[in-house]
N, C-alpha and C positions, 0 to 999 in steps of 0.2 A: 168295460175298463174307462173311467172318464177321461184320465190323460195317461195314455199308455206308452208315452215315449221313454224309450229307455236308450242310454248311451253306454254301450259295452265296450270295456277295453279289450281289444281284438288283436292277436299276434298273427293269426293265419294258421296257427298248429291245430291238431286234431281236437285237443280240449276245448279251446274256445270256438272252434267253428261247430262242434257238437252243441254247446252251450247257446251259441248264436241261433242256431236252427231250432233248438228246444225252446228258448225264449219266443222265438217267432210263433212257433205252434202254440204257446200259452197265451197268445194274444198281444203281445208287446209290438209296438213297432219299434225296431231295433236299428240305432244308428252306431256304426262301428267307428271307434277310435283308436288308430294306430299312432302310438309314440315312437318316434325316431330319436332314441339316445345314444346311437351308435351302433347297434346291432347290425351283423351282417345279414342284410335281409333284401329280397326283390319286393319293394313295396308297392309297384304297379301289378304285381301277380297277387298280392294279399288283397289289394283293393278289387281286382276282378272277381277274386274268389269270394270276397264278402258279398258283392253284389250278385254273384251268382246264387248263392245262398237264400238271398232274399232281403239284405239290409235295405233301408230307404236312403241311406245316405253314408258316406265314408269320410272320414277326416284322417289326414295324415299330417302329423305335425313334428316339424323338424325341431327339437328340442336340444341339440347337441350344444350350441353355443351357451345356451341358458345354463344347461346342467354344469359345463365347466366353470363359469363363471360366478355363478350365484349359489352353487352347492358345492362342487369339488374343491374350488379354491378356498372357499371358508373352512371346509374340512382341514385342507393342508395347513392353514394358518393356525389352527389349534393342536396340529400334530396327532390327530384323533384317530385311534384304533381301538377296535373293540376288543375286550379281553387282552389287551395289550400287543395283539398281533393282527387282527383282521382289519384290513383297510376299507371295509364297509362299501364294497363296490356294488352290491345289490342295493342295499338300504339308501344309499345317497342319490340315486336316482329315482325313488319312489315318490318323494315330495313333488318334483317338478312334473312327474307324470299324473298325479293326483290333482295338482294345480289346474293344469290345462284339462283335465276330466271335467271337472266342474265348471270352468268358463265354457264349455262346448254345451254342457247341460243347461247352462243358463241362456246360451245363445239360441238353444234350440226349444227353450221352454219345455225341457224333459222333468219329469218328476222323479225318475229313476237313473241311477247309475249302478253299472253291474261288472263284475269282474271274475277271473276264473282262477284265483288263489284258492288253494285249499285249507280246511279247517285246523291242519296241524301246523302250518308254517307262520312264519313272521310276516309275510306280504299281506295277508288279509288284514292284519293290525295296522301295518303302516298305510295302506291304502283307506281303510275305513275311518280310522283317526284324522286322517287328512282330508276326507270328504266332509266329515262331520265338523271339523274346525272351520272350514271354508264356506260350509252351507249346512246349519243345524237342520233344517227343514229337509234337506235331501232324503231319499229313501234309497237304500242299498240292496241289491239284489246279488246274493252270492250263492249259487247253485250247489256248491261242494258243501254247503252248511244247510241245505234243504232237504228234507227227509225224503220227499217226492223224487228228486232228482237221484239221491244215494240208492233208493230203492231200485230205481231204473238202471243206473250204471254202477255195477260192482267192480269193473276192472276195464282195461283196455279192449278186451274182446268184445264186451257190451257196446263200447262207443264205437269201435269198428262196423260193428253188425248195423247200428243206428246209422252211421255214415253212409253205409252201402244202400240201406233202404230208403234214405232221404236224399240220394245222390249227392251227397257231399264230397267233393273231390279230396282225396288223400293222397299225400305223397307215395310213390310206389317204394321208395328206399326203406330199408330196415331202419328202426329207430334205434339210437345208441342205447346200450343198456345203463343209462343215467340220464339226468337232466341237466339242463344248462340254463343259465341266464347271461346274457350278453350284453355288455354296454360299452361307451368310452372307457369307463373307469377300469373295469375288469371283465372277465368271463368266469363263472363259477360252474363247478361240475359237482353233482351230490346225488344221492339216492341211487337206486338199482344197485349194482354191482359194487358202488362206493359205501353202501350202507354199513358193509363189514370193515369195521375199522382198522382191522390189521391185513386189508387188502393192498398190495401194492400196484398203483396204477401203472398203466403202461405210457410211455412217452408220446404215443399216438393220440392221447387224449387232448394234447396241448394244441390251441389254435393262435394264441397271441404271442406266444415265444417258444423257443426250443429249450430243450433242457440245459443246464448250466454246462455240464460236460461236453455238449455238442455244439457249444457257441464257439465261434472262430477263435483261434489262438493268435487274436489281435486285439490291441487295445484301441477303445474309442474314448478320445478327449472331448469334453464339451465344457463350456462356462454357462452359468445360470444366472441371470442378472433379475434381481428381486427389488420390489418398492413396496413399503409397507406390508411386508409378509406375503406378496403375491409375485409369482414369476411372470415378468414383464418380457423377457428376451432369452432365447436359447441360441449359444453359438457352437457350432462345430468346429473346434479349431484344427481339425484335420483336413476336413475339404472345404472349410469356410461358408457351410451352410448357416443361415440366420433365420429364425423363426420369430416373430413378435405377436402376431395374433394369436390371441388366447387359444381358439380352437385349433389352428395349425400347431401352435407350440406343444400343445398336448398330444395332438396326433404324431407329431414327430418323434416326441419321448416315447411314446408307445412302440413306434417302430425301432428307435435305437435301443430300448430296454429289450423288446422281444427278441432282437438278433442276437444280444449279448446274454440270453438267458436269465434276464432280472426280472423278479416279481413273482415267483412261485411260493406258494403257501399250502400246505396240507395240514388240517387241522379238525379237533373236535371242539365244537362250541356249544354255547347254552343259547337256545332260542328262547324267546320272551315268554312264549306259551308253557316254558318248563320242560321241554324235551332236548335232548342233547343230538346233535347231528354232525356229521362229518362232511366237510367240504374240501375241494381242491380249487384253489383261487390262482390266476394271473392276472396280476397287476401292474404291468412295466412302468408306465408314467408315474404311477401314485408312489411306487416304491422309491424311484429316483427323486421326485420332488420332495417327499416327506424327509428323506435322508440328508438332502441339501438344505431344506429349511432349518432343520434342526441345529445343523452345524453352524449357519450363520446367526441363529440366535446366541450361539455361544459366545459369540464375539461383540454382538450388539446388544444384547438384552440385560437389563439390571438383574442382579443374583435373586433378590427376592420377588421381583416380578416373574422371573422364571420359574422360580419354586411354586408361586401360586397358580399361574397359568398351568403348570404340570399337574397340579392338584384338580384343576377343573377340565384337564383333556379328557380323561376316562368317562367323566360324567357327561360331556359333550357327546363322546363316541355313544354312549348307552342311549341317549336322546335320539340320535340318528338311527340306531339300530332298531330301538324299540318302537319308532314311528313317532316321535314328539317334534318333529321339526316345526310344526306350525304351533307350538306351546309358548306360553309367556316365559317359562323357565329357560328354553332354548334361546329365545330373543335376548333374554338377560345375560346369559352366558357369551353369546356372540357379540354383545356390547362390551363386555369385559375383555374378550379376546381381541376384538378390534383395537382397543386402547392398547394392549400389550405389543401390538404390532407397528406403532406409528414410527418406530425407528428401525425397524427390520429392514434396512436397506443395503443393497451391496451386490458382490458377485461372489459365487462359490465355483472353484474348479475342481472338476471330477475325472476320473478314470472309470470307465465301463469296462468290465472284463469278467467272462465266464461266472456269470450270476452275483458279482460283486459290484457295489458302488462305493468307490474309494475316493476319499477326498483329498485332494492335491493341496488345497489352499483356499484361503477366503479372505476377502477383503470389504470394509465397510467404511462410509464416510462417517458414520456414527459408532466407530469402534470404541469400546470401553477397554481394550486392552492396551495396557501400557507396557512394553517391552523393558524400558529401563526399571520400572517398578517391580517387575515379576522376575528380573534376571538374577541368578545366582552368582553372576560375575560382576555385576555392578553394585557398588556399595550405596548409591544416592537414591533417594525418593523413599526411603523406609528405613527407619531406626530398629534395627534387630532387637535392640535392649527392650523395646517395648513390649514385646512378644512374651516377655516374664510375667508382666503384670496381667496381660492378656490371658495367659494359661491359668495364672492363680485365680483370678476371678472366677473363670469358667470352671475351676475343680472345686470351688466351694460347696456346690450341690453335690458332687460325687463324693467328696469326703464325708459330708453330714450323713448321705445315704449309706455309706458302707460302714460308718460308726455305728449306727442304729443296728444295721444287720448284724454286726458283729456281736453287740451286746446281747441279741436275742437267740444267738446259737448255743 
């Protein structure tokens, strides 16, 4: 093998540990790449395990701040939700992981990158589209799509047997009967017992939040300050806590949201590969931010700009979900969305309570709201007689349509 260097995205779990050793046995010099996007993990233990299995080097990259600033905040600016509901927690983290994967491959002069995503899921698409966009010449090794690997590993039992034979350390604790993906934006729970769409999950599944009914019977009051559609400060008006650093701000909202039972979603969605899947998601900070952002836009964004941006939001969400972050169409939409946010400045006052994000008020230096103009109690600023002509002009089309329809009956 002329250039046998391969950078493998490594988590330390059973699957990627088996893949790591299997690739070494196939003659690759494997370099482990561990992306810290906010998951609860002992990274030094992961590094120790990778070295014990036989990698030549381990990279542990702290991508949390970059994830928040360059990926999550742009998503919030767009109010992007996949299929109108899902806050894209897994998919929004994939571009930054792929970006640094390729950077390490270039630094090491590696001809290959590898991942442990399956051939049925979305992540294979997200990772590989990212790899090819950033380096068209890179070679991708995806064992779960290789016949030799599939013939050898037909299930977890085969992997455990291989791990025992190769002396791969495996955690003694029983595996949860479902899979999880954890990062700053969310934690997802899917597969296993959750594959039955009618199965009601137990609250013990939750890790970032409590069930809304289990949240304290006490309100939490916060102010979120915005500049150009980006949250720049959070103030807890109860205990006077202030957070301005983007990463600290986001982590603090995760804490407050989780304590108040905010951000739970159980849905069946459409994967890009054409399969429906059921997922349970916990997204505390994302839920708070997107609701506050939408509310501020109501007072500070022009009606027609809002209408057009709202037409773009589901397309933007699909681009994130389907793995097209590094595409010209996503860059085009981001430019339009950024333009729409130039005047989205101000403060939104909120109450968090038992799963609810309640808006108490909003203010903006760029407010388009005219209390006198909109008031039913003040006559000035709007001649109500003008509405008669406005209605008649807009009725012309409707009268013509129904006149023709009546003649045809």
